[in-house]
N, C-alpha and C positions, 0 to 999 in steps of 0.2 A: 368337789365332793370330798367329804372327810372320810377317812378310813381309820378304824380303830384296830390296834394290835393288842390282843387280849391274851393273858396267860390262861391256857386251857385248864389248868388244875385249880387255880385260885379265883379266876374270873377277874383278876386285877387288870386294869387298863395300863398297858406298858408304854404305849406310844400312840400319839395321834399323828396321822400323816394324811397328806392330800393325795388322793388317787388321781393320776392324770386322766383327763377325759379320753375315751376311746375314739380314735380317728375313723372317719369313714374311708371306704375304699378310694374314693376320689381324692380325699385329703392325703392319704398315703401315697397315691400316685404322684401328686404334685411335689411332695417332699422327696420322693425317690428320683423324679426327673431333675430336680434342682441339685440333688446330691450327685447324680450321674454326670451332669454338666460340669460340676466343680471338679470331680475326679478326673474327667477326661481332659479338661483344661490344664489342671495341675500336672497331669502326666505328660502332656505334649510339651508344655513350657519347661518342665524339669529336664527333659531330654533334648529339646530343640528350642532353646531360648529365642525370644523375639529378636534380639540383636543378630543372632546367627541366621535367622530366617531372612532378615533384611539383607545381610551380607550375601546370602545365597542368591537372592534376586539379582543383585548387582553382578555376581559371578556368572550367573546364567545368561544375563544380557550380554556381558562382555564376551564370554566364550562362545556363545551362539553366533554372534557377529563374526568372531574370529574364524569359526568353522565355515560359515557361509562365504567369507572372503577367500578361504582356502579352496572353495569349490566343492565342499562336501554336500552331497545330495541329502537334503533334509529329511525326506520321508524314510529313506533307507536307514539313515542314522537313528531316527527316532525308534524305528522297529528294533534295531539292534540294541539301543540303549535300554528299552523296556525289557528285552530278553536278558540283558546283563543284570538289571535290577532284580528280576525274578530269580536269576541264578544266585545272586548274593543273598537274597532272603531265604533261598532253599539251602543255604549253608556253604555256598561257593566262596572261594577266597576272593576278596576285593581286588587285590593286585593282579591276580590271574585274569579277572574280568576286564581290568583296565588294559592289560596286554592283549587279550583276545579282541576287544572292541577296537583298540588302536590299530591292530593288524588288519582288521576288516575295513576300517574307514580309510586307512592309508596303506593299501596293499603294496605300493611301490617304495615304501620307506617313509619315515617320519622324523621330525625334529623333536628335540626335548620339549619345545613349546607345544607342539602338536599333542604329545602325550599328556602334558599338563592340562591342555584343554579337555581332552577326553576324561582324564581323572576328575577334574572339577565338575564337569557335566554329570558324570556318574555319581559323584558324591551328592550333588544337589538332587538328582533324581531319586536316589535311595532315601534321602531325608524327606522329600515330598511324598514319596510312597509310604513312608512311616505315618505321616499325617493322615493319608487316605485310608490306611489300614486301621488306624485308631478310630477314625470317623465311621468306618464300617462296623466296628464293634459297638460304637455309640448308637448307630441306627438300629442294629439288631436288638440291643438291650432296651432302647427306647420303645421299640415295637412290642417287646414283651411286657413292658410296664403299661403302655397304653391299652393293649389288648387283654390285660389280666381281667378275669371275671370275678375273682375273689382274692382275698389277702394271701391265701396259701399259694396262689399262682404268681405272686409278685417275685421278681428275681432278687437274689442275694447279691448286693453290690460289693461285698467285702472281698470277693475273689473274681475280678473281672478278666484276668488274664490278658492284659493289654499288650499289644506288640511293643517290641523294643527296636532300636536302630541297630542293625548289625555292625560289626567292626568295619571301619573304613580305613584300615591300615594294611 
């Protein structure tokens, strides 16, 4: 559809422009869902690249086996690991959490390698938690888009406030 821009005083046609077609609510939703997915994917891979994710899978496998071989009770370890992840996300110091977790898992003392195992497992758990937290934002915003009843109720994707990975130092 053509749109004319006219000088109000003289009536002279200043410019002809094409007016973009107005999108329906469903078309807007499709575009927003695609944009949301792109933003989420970009955010995750910018902070947690694919190569690091693959490396973490390997670390998790190795150090899990190490801890099992050392006789660490898996259920109790997982409970404490999640507690430490939550503490780190709440602003707790990563190294303090490594020390706390290591002392709990190895109350009679531990080797440097034991501490490295706990540190690596906590790093992996914090980064995997990051992905889950970003996915939670995705699901929430996706629901807002899908359930919007008019264009005014569609969410603004310019400020998603996506989670970051806390410092692991």
